[in-house]
C-alpha positions in Angstrom: 111.1 34.5 54.6 109.9 38.0 55.6 107.1 38.6 58.0 104.7 39.9 55.4 105.2 36.7 53.3 104.7 34.5 56.3 101.5 36.4 57.2 100.2 36.1 53.6 100.9 32.3 53.6 99.1 32.0 57.0 96.1 33.9 55.6 96.1 31.8 52.4 96.1 28.7 54.6 93.0 29.9 56.5 91.3 31.1 53.3 91.9 27.9 51.4 90.7 25.7 54.3 87.7 23.4 53.8 84.7 25.5 54.8 81.7 23.9 56.3 78.4 24.6 54.5 76.1 27.3 55.9 78.7 28.5 58.4 81.8 30.5 58.8 83.5 27.4 60.2 86.5 25.9 58.4 88.5 22.7 58.9 92.2 23.6 59.1 95.3 21.5 58.8 96.6 22.0 62.3 100.1 20.8 61.5 100.3 23.1 58.5 99.0 26.0 60.4 101.5 25.4 63.2 104.3 25.2 60.7 103.3 28.6 59.2 103.3 30.1 62.7 106.8 28.6 63.4 108.0 30.2 60.1 106.5 33.5 61.2 108.1 33.2 64.7 111.5 32.6 63.0 111.0 35.7 60.8 110.6 38.1 63.6 114.2 38.1 64.7 115.1 39.2 61.1 112.8 42.2 61.4 114.4 43.1 64.7 117.9 42.6 63.2 117.0 44.9 60.4 115.9 47.6 62.9 119.1 47.2 64.8 121.1 47.5 61.5 119.3 50.8 60.9 120.2 52.1 64.3 123.8 50.9 63.9 124.0 52.7 60.5 122.8 55.9 62.1 125.5 55.6 64.8 128.1 55.1 62.0 126.9 58.2 60.2 127.2 60.2 63.4 130.7 58.9 64.0 131.7 59.7 60.5 130.3 63.2 60.8 132.4 63.6 64.0 135.5 62.4 62.2 134.9 64.7 59.2 134.3 67.6 61.5 137.6 66.9 63.3 139.3 66.8 59.9 137.9 70.2 59.0 139.0 71.7 62.3 142.5 70.2 61.8 142.6 71.5 58.3 141.7 74.9 59.6 144.4 74.9 62.2 147.0 73.8 59.6 145.8 76.5 57.3 146.2 79.0 60.2 149.8 77.9 60.8 150.6 78.1 57.2 149.3 81.6 56.9 151.4 82.7 59.9 154.5 81.2 58.4 153.9 82.5 54.9 152.6 86.0 55.6 154.5 87.0 58.7 151.5 89.1 59.6 150.5 87.5 62.8 147.4 89.4 63.5 145.9 88.9 60.1 146.7 85.2 60.2 145.1 84.8 63.5 141.9 86.5 62.3 141.8 84.3 59.2 142.4 81.2 61.3 139.6 82.1 63.7 137.3 82.7 60.8 138.1 79.3 59.3 137.7 77.7 62.7 134.3 79.3 63.1 133.2 78.2 59.6 134.5 74.7 60.3 132.8 74.6 63.6 129.5 75.9 62.1 129.8 73.3 59.3 130.5 70.6 61.9 127.4 71.7 63.9 125.3 71.8 60.7 126.5 68.4 59.7 125.9 67.0 63.1 122.4 68.5 63.3 121.5 67.2 59.8 122.9 63.8 60.7 121.0 63.6 63.9 117.8 64.7 62.2 118.3 62.0 59.5 119.1 59.4 62.1 116.0 60.3 64.1 113.9 60.2 61.0 115.3 56.8 60.1 114.7 55.5 63.6 111.1 56.8 63.6 110.5 55.1 60.2 112.0 51.9 61.6 109.8 52.1 64.7 106.7 52.8 62.6 107.5 49.9 60.2 108.1 47.5 63.1 104.9 48.6 64.8 103.0 48.2 61.5 104.4 44.8 60.9 103.6 43.7 64.4 100.1 45.1 64.3 99.4 43.4 61.0 100.7 40.1 62.5 98.5 40.6 65.6 95.5 41.3 63.4 96.0 38.3 61.2 96.7 36.0 64.1 93.6 37.2 65.8 91.5 36.5 62.7 93.1 33.1 62.3 92.4 32.2 65.9 88.8 33.4 65.6 88.4 31.0 62.6 90.0 28.2 64.6 87.8 28.9 67.6 84.7 29.1 65.5 85.6 25.8 63.8 86.2 24.1 67.2 83.0 25.5 68.6 81.1 24.3 65.6 82.6 20.8 65.8 81.8 20.6 69.6 78.2 21.7 69.0 77.9 19.3 66.1 79.2 16.4 68.3 77.0 17.3 71.2 73.8 17.3 69.0 74.4 13.7 67.9 
């Protein structure tokens, strides 16, 4: 179960509780409420695991970009050797190889830059999503605890007046 679903179920439990007339107090099923909190507590590692998976994917993309860049450099070096062998014009072949190497290195830099920007964007989105989910969880838990405290205070006041 995901965190949002668990929060919605927790909220539904509070909303559907038996409300005491002329008050904001409600009678809640303690065991049911605790079960919902346990479900929520079990869901949090999943959110963390999803965040870690995003970071791992980012690292894989960076590693793949490094491998691809190396392949481009190797292809450029191979091309340079072929030009030397085929043309016999050493100077021209060296110039072309250097050009290819420069282009390959620029492509590599561009790819690495783009990959790092995308990875950072994904990380920021993951952090924002995690913060949002945790803030929503905190808000809902605070509201639920307020309802429980109000209910307990009302029950204590009711018992003391009799």
